[in-house]
C-alpha positions in Angstrom: 18.3 -54.2 4.5 17.5 -56.8 2.1 15.3 -59.9 2.2 14.3 -62.6 -0.4 10.7 -62.4 -2.0 9.1 -64.6 -4.3 7.1 -63.1 -7.1 4.4 -65.2 -8.7 1.6 -65.0 -11.3 -1.9 -65.6 -10.6 -3.0 -69.0 -10.6 -5.1 -70.5 -13.8 -8.7 -70.7 -14.2 -8.4 -74.2 -12.4 -6.5 -72.6 -9.6 -3.3 -74.0 -10.8 0.1 -72.5 -9.8 2.0 -70.9 -12.7 5.0 -72.8 -14.0 7.6 -70.3 -13.1 8.4 -68.1 -10.0 10.8 -65.1 -10.3 13.0 -64.3 -7.5 13.8 -60.8 -6.4 15.1 -58.7 -3.5 13.3 -56.3 -1.4 16.1 -53.7 -1.7 16.6 -50.2 0.0 18.8 -47.5 -1.4 19.7 -44.0 -0.3 19.6 -41.6 -3.1 21.2 -37.9 -2.7 20.5 -35.0 -5.0 22.5 -32.0 -4.6 20.9 -28.4 -4.6 20.2 -27.5 -8.2 20.7 -31.2 -9.2 18.2 -33.6 -10.6 17.8 -37.5 -11.4 17.5 -36.9 -15.3 14.5 -38.2 -17.2 13.9 -41.8 -16.5 11.5 -44.6 -15.4 11.4 -47.8 -13.4 10.9 -51.3 -14.2 9.1 -51.9 -11.1 6.9 -49.8 -8.7 9.4 -47.8 -6.2 8.4 -46.3 -2.8 10.2 -43.5 -1.6 10.5 -41.6 1.8 12.1 -38.0 1.7 14.5 -37.9 4.5 15.5 -34.4 4.1 15.1 -31.5 1.7 12.2 -31.0 -0.9 11.9 -32.9 -4.1 10.2 -31.6 -6.9 9.1 -34.3 -9.5 7.9 -33.5 -13.0 5.7 -36.4 -14.6 5.3 -37.5 -18.1 1.9 -35.4 -18.4 3.5 -32.1 -17.1 2.0 -32.6 -13.6 4.6 -31.2 -10.8 4.4 -32.8 -7.4 6.5 -31.4 -4.5 7.5 -33.8 -1.5 8.9 -32.3 1.6 10.9 -34.1 4.4 9.0 -36.8 6.0 6.5 -37.5 3.1 6.4 -40.7 1.0 5.4 -41.4 -2.7 5.1 -44.3 -4.9 6.6 -44.1 -8.4 4.6 -46.5 -10.7 6.5 -48.8 -13.0 6.7 -48.6 -17.0 7.9 -46.4 -19.7 4.5 -44.7 -19.7 5.6 -43.1 -16.1 8.7 -41.2 -17.2 9.6 -38.5 -14.8 12.3 -36.4 -13.4 13.3 -35.4 -9.8 15.0 -31.9 -9.2 16.3 -30.2 -6.2 15.3 -26.8 -6.4 16.3 -26.0 -2.7 19.4 -24.9 -0.8 20.0 -28.3 0.9 20.7 -31.8 -0.4 17.6 -34.1 -1.1 18.1 -37.4 0.6 15.4 -39.9 -0.3 15.2 -43.7 0.9 14.0 -45.9 -2.3 12.8 -49.3 -1.7 11.9 -51.7 -4.6 11.4 -55.6 -5.2 14.2 -56.0 -7.9 16.4 -58.8 -8.8 20.0 -58.6 -8.1 21.9 -56.4 -10.6 19.0 -54.8 -12.1 18.9 -50.9 -12.1 16.6 -48.8 -9.9 16.0 -46.6 -12.7 16.3 -46.4 -16.7 17.3 -43.3 -18.4 14.7 -41.9 -20.9 14.3 -39.2 -23.5 12.2 -36.3 -22.3 8.3 -37.0 -23.2 6.8 -34.8 -26.1 6.5 -31.3 -25.1 8.8 -31.6 -21.7 12.0 -29.7 -21.6 15.2 -31.8 -21.8 17.2 -32.2 -18.5 20.1 -29.8 -18.3 20.7 -30.2 -14.9 24.6 -29.7 -13.9 24.4 -32.8 -11.7 22.5 -36.0 -12.3 21.8 -38.8 -9.8 20.3 -42.1 -10.8 
């Protein structure tokens, strides 16, 4: 499930097109997190849209907020280092996510990060990224 997409900047004040266009792919990826596992602390360079296909995902955000996503729900993960988070599977069945992002070929979906100040570093037995 991939298609070509062109990403462009805003036109200048006179309505001119920017001089460069960056090509990216709309890419979907399935991510599975075993019971007791986690993603490790990470962030994304581009926004991601995720659908929970099975299980219950618990996300801990950079500010300590906890979000719980059940089967059939969707969520958006914003881009940037300011949005460090970890996803945990606290349930007894695997969490399966379908994640979609507009990224260039070869770019990673996620970049590892240290736990934010005041947060517990990730010590999950299995990590998925």
